[in-house]
N, C-alpha and C positions, 0 to 999 in steps of 0.2 A: 528635363532635369526627373535621374533616375532615383528614384527610393531608397534609401539603404536596405539591404534587405535585413527581417528582423532573426535578430537572434534565437533559434529553436533553444525550448529548456532540455538541458542534458539528459538523456536517456536514463531509464530507471535501470541499474544493475539487477542480474539477477540474484545476487548477492544478500541485494536489498531487502528486511524482515518484510513479511508480508504482515495483514493482519491475522491470518491464521498464527503463523510463528508467534505473533507477539503474543496471542493470546493462550498458546500452549505454553510458554515460557513465562510467564506471569500469574497463570489460574490457580497455580499451587499457593502463592502469597495473596493471592486474593482472596481465597478460603480459609487459610490460618488468618487474615483480618475480620473473615464474616463470621467465624468462629470466635473469636476476640471479642469481638462487639455483641455477638449475640450471648456469650456468657457475662460480659458485663451488664447489661441491661437485663437478662435475669438474675443475677446477684444483687442488682440495683431494685429490683421491683420484691425478693424476698426480704433483704434487709429493710424496705420502705414500709413493706406489710409488717415486721418484726415492731417497727417503732413507732408505726401511726397510734395515735393515741394512748401514748405510755402514760401512764400517771395523770391521764384526766380523766376524771370525776365523768365523764359526759358521754366516754367512750366504754362500748361492751366489750372492745375485744380481751383475748386473754390477758396481756398487760397493761389493760385500760382499770378504772378505779370506781367504774359505776354501781357495782354490787357495795361498796362501802357507803357511799353517798345515796342509793335507796335505803340501807338500812339505819341511815342517822337519820333520814327523811322521815321515818314509821316513830322514830322517838324523839321529833319535833327539834331537830337542828336541821336549819337552813344552809344550803350549802352553795357559796357563790364562787365563781371564774375570775379571776385578773390576771392579765399578762404585762401589767407594767409595774414597776418598783411604786411610779407616785400612788396608784392604785391600792398597793399592798400596804403602804404606809398610812394613808388615809384610811381604812380598814379597821388599821389595829385600833383595840378598844376593850375595856372589861370584859365585855360581853362576849368577845371573839376569839378564836384559837386561829391562827395564822399560819396555816404549812407551807412552807417553802417545796416544791416538788425536785428541785435540780440547782440545789445552793453552791454547785461548782461552776455554775451559768454565770454568776455574778460577777461581775469587777468590782474596783475596789470601793467606786464611788455607788453605783448599786447596794453593797453591801454599809458602808457608813450611813446612808437614808434608813435600811430596816432597820441595824442597830438602834440610832437616835428614835426611830416611831415607835421600836418595841420596847427602850427602856423605861418610856415612860405612857404605856398604855396600860399596865398591869393586868395584861392578859396571858393568855400561852399562846405559845410559837413552839413550832414543831418543826426542825428542821431533818429534812430525810439523807440519809448518806453525806454529809459534808465530808470535804478531805481536807489536808491540812494549810490549803489556803483558804475556805470560807470557815472554820472554827475558830475563826475570830470574831464571831458573830456570840460567839459566848464567853465569855472571862473564865481562865482556869478550864479549859480544856484542850485536846489536844491530839490529832488524829496520829495513830502509832502501828498501826500493824492492817493488815487485810486478811484476818482469819476465813474459811469458809462457810458458806450458809448452810445450816441446815436447823435444825429440829435444836432448840437449847433450852434450858430448866432457869426458872430465874434467879435463884440463890441470891436472892434480897428481902427485904422483910418488906418492903413497899405493898401495900394493899392491891392495888390496880398489875401487879407481877403476878402476884399469887392465888388472884380470880383468875387468870389468863393462861395460868401452866406452862408449860411447854409452846416455846412459839418459835419461827422459823426467820432465827434471826443470824446475825456474823456481818461479813462483807468489813466492815470498818469495826478497829479498838481504838480507844481512846483512854489517853491516861488524865486522869483527874485530878486537879489540886482544887478545887472549889469548895468550900465548905458547905455541909450540909447536903451534898449531892445525893440521888438516888443511884448506884449504881450497879446496874441488872443485865443479865442474860450475856454471864463473862463465856468468852471463846480465846484461848490461848492465853488465858491471865490476864487478858481486857473486858471492858466490859463494852457491848455491841447498841446498851441503852441506857443514855445517863440523863436523868431530870436534873435541874441546877434552879433551885427557886430565888425567885426575887422577892422585891417588897412586895410588891399584889396580885406577880404574877409566876411565871414559872416557863423554861425553856425546856424543851425535850429534845436530843440527838437519839438517831436511832440509825445503825451502823448500814440495814440496810431495806428497802424499800418495796422488796419482794411480797412480805406478808400483806400486801394490802391490794396486791392485784387479784383480779378474778378468778384466775385460775391457782390463785392459794387462798382463798381467803376462806375458805372451809379446812384447810385442815388446820392439826393442832389446834394451838389457842389463839390463830392469828384476827379470830373476826373480835374475839373478846377483847385483847389488847385495842386491837383498832379502835371500837367503840370507846372504851376508854381513854383513850389518848385525844382521838379528834370530837368526842361527846361531849367533853365536861361544858362546854357552853355553848350559848344559844343560837350562835351563826360558827359557820367554817367559813374562812377564807380561802379559798385555795391558788395557790398563787403560782403560777408555772410561767417562766423566763422565758421571752421570747426576744429574736433578735432583731426584733423593729422597736423594741422599748427604745425611746427617746434619752433614756438615759443611760444605758449600753454605750454609747457613742461619743462618751465623753470623758472619757475616764484617761484614754490612752496611754496607758501601761502596761499592755500586751504586746509581746512580742510576735514577730512575724508567724514565728513555730505554732504560737499558741491561738493566732486566728486563721491555720490553716485546720480543716474538719479532722479531725478523728480518722484513722485508716489510710493516711496519706502515704504513711512510710512503707506499710504491705504492697499499696496501689503500686508504687514507685517500684519497687521490688521485681514483682510480678511485670511491667513493662519491661523492664530490664534485660531478665531471663527471658520474654518473649522475644525483644531484639536480640540478644546473643544468640537464640536457638535459630533466628530467621536468618541472619549473615550469615553462622556456622552452613546452614542449609544451602543458601543461595552460593558460599562459596565454595562446596564440597568439589574434589575433583576425582575424577573417577579411575585414573591413571593416567602415565605419562602421551602427552601428547605425539599423535600418527600421526604422519604425512600421508593424503589420499590420492592415490591417481589420477589423473586430469583426462576427463572422458575423453577430450579431442584433444592431440598435441598440433600448434598452429605455428608452422616454418616460419623463419623471423624474417624473412623478405613477402611472406602472405599478409604479414602481421604491420609490419613498415608500409606493406602497400596502402592494407586496410584504413591504419591512423592517416596516412596522407591523402586520401580519399576524403575522410571526414573533414579534415582542413578544409579542402576544395570546396566542399557542398557550402558549409558557411562561410566562405571567404574569411580564414582564421589565417591571413598570410601572417600575420603577426605575431601568433605562435608558432608557424611551421616557422619562421626563421627564428625565431627561441631556437626553437628545440635543433636548428641545424649547429648556431653558433654555440650551442651550451655543450655538443657533441664534441664540437672541434675543439672547441677549448680544453674538455676533458682529458683528448686523443693529445693533443699537442703538449702538455702540461707535462709527464714525464719526457717529451722531447728537451723542452726548454729548461728542462732542471726545477721545475717550477711543482711546490707541495699540491695535493689533489686540493685543498683547503681553500688554496691561493688561486686556484684556474679562474675563477669567475670575479678578479679583482683587478680591474683595468690596470691601475698603477703599477702591478708587475707584471700581469702579461703581456703590454704594449713595448715596455722595453726590453723586455726578452725578444719578443718576435724582432724586433727594430735591430738587434746586435745579431739576430740570422737573418735578415734579409738585405739591410742596410737602407729601409723605408720605416720614417720615423709616423707618417700620418694614416697610411693606408691601411694598418693592422689596427689601429682603433676604428677606424669608420667599420672595416670589414665585421671584427667582432663583436664588438660594442655600439653602431653604429644605428640607424632609424632602421625601422621595419619598412620593407620594400611595397610601393604603390600600385602594381599589378603582378600578375604572375609570371611576364616577364622578367620582371626584376628579382622575384623570387629563385626564377631560375639562375639567371646570374650569378646570383649570391650564392645558390649550392655550386655551380663552376668555380667563382674564387675562392671560397673554404675549402674544395677539394685540391685546386691549384698552390693552395698556401701550405695545404697539410704536406702536399707533393714536395715543396721545396724545402720544406725542414726537415722532413723523416729521412733518417741517416741510407736508406737504400734508394733515394733516388740522387743523392749527394755521390752514393759509388758508383751508379749508373753513368753520372756525368763524368766523372772522373776516367771512368774506363773508356770511353768516348773520345775523351782528349787528350789520351794517352799513344803517343806514337808508336806503329804497328814495328 
């Protein structure tokens, strides 16, 4: 028993892209992506460096507040850092100043917990730059403007403001309806520092936290105001809200947009612009298509013979027979009055051949039959197809008529 020969894999065309060609075509895009990646990493590192330790009394960075904590320690005020709402609420007491560094990060549940704790503590609460959503911690106060940060005069009779003098405030301006409130350091007609007294304590709201930063503490009267606001009690509890706070995950009132980190819009716009530029670069056209001259012109007979030798080499008699039958059907279609699109439909071709030849079965077997089993059968098939085409062609019919006409 002879084993069937293995079908070799098709040879690689000379037009198939090589690894070098693929690299040459894609290197521009890869370089652009690498540049974008490096830029994103650099921007992330720079921004993380700016935000690292911001408003943290343990940080000596330029945006940290370690200098304030050390000045308070020299005056006997102990500074303690907490990161959960429960710790901040438990620490609220008459001898304690509770500072909330980022009140805009608090959820509604956290705000309710702090408001309930500070209302009965008789201590001092300091809120750094609360926005419109967090001024609910202070009754009778509403954020109403965003003036520029800069040196501002007190313009109020409060002792702590007059002793401090000019301070770098602004940022957020507030409308105040609470009675007996101190409204100091106005900007654009709105105070940027408000003190609202309560039964045994008070709440202080400042529109900007920049005067507490290490790099600005020695400017204007920033240090004097910080010591007077934060050093009036024996203890200072510095609350830094954290996303890991269990109380921050139970509110359920934030929308999807609010949960996305800030800056997502600019990042999305940059990515969209980069994608459009990349698509435009890849889709550019250098001009109309120009046909290229072939390096070698191969005669049709040689191309046909070469293709036949390839079929013979791999014993592809089925494909050779399909090619012969398909070519014959295409040539016979106009002779039979059949549209080219119907040339390969047996229901259309076979009846048309039967009308010309008078044979009803040979046409189907010849044009749509099984593949030949050996080379001899393939040769007979080619001869039969050629004979069928000569019978139907008009030239063959004219020749037969001339022969039968008497001289």
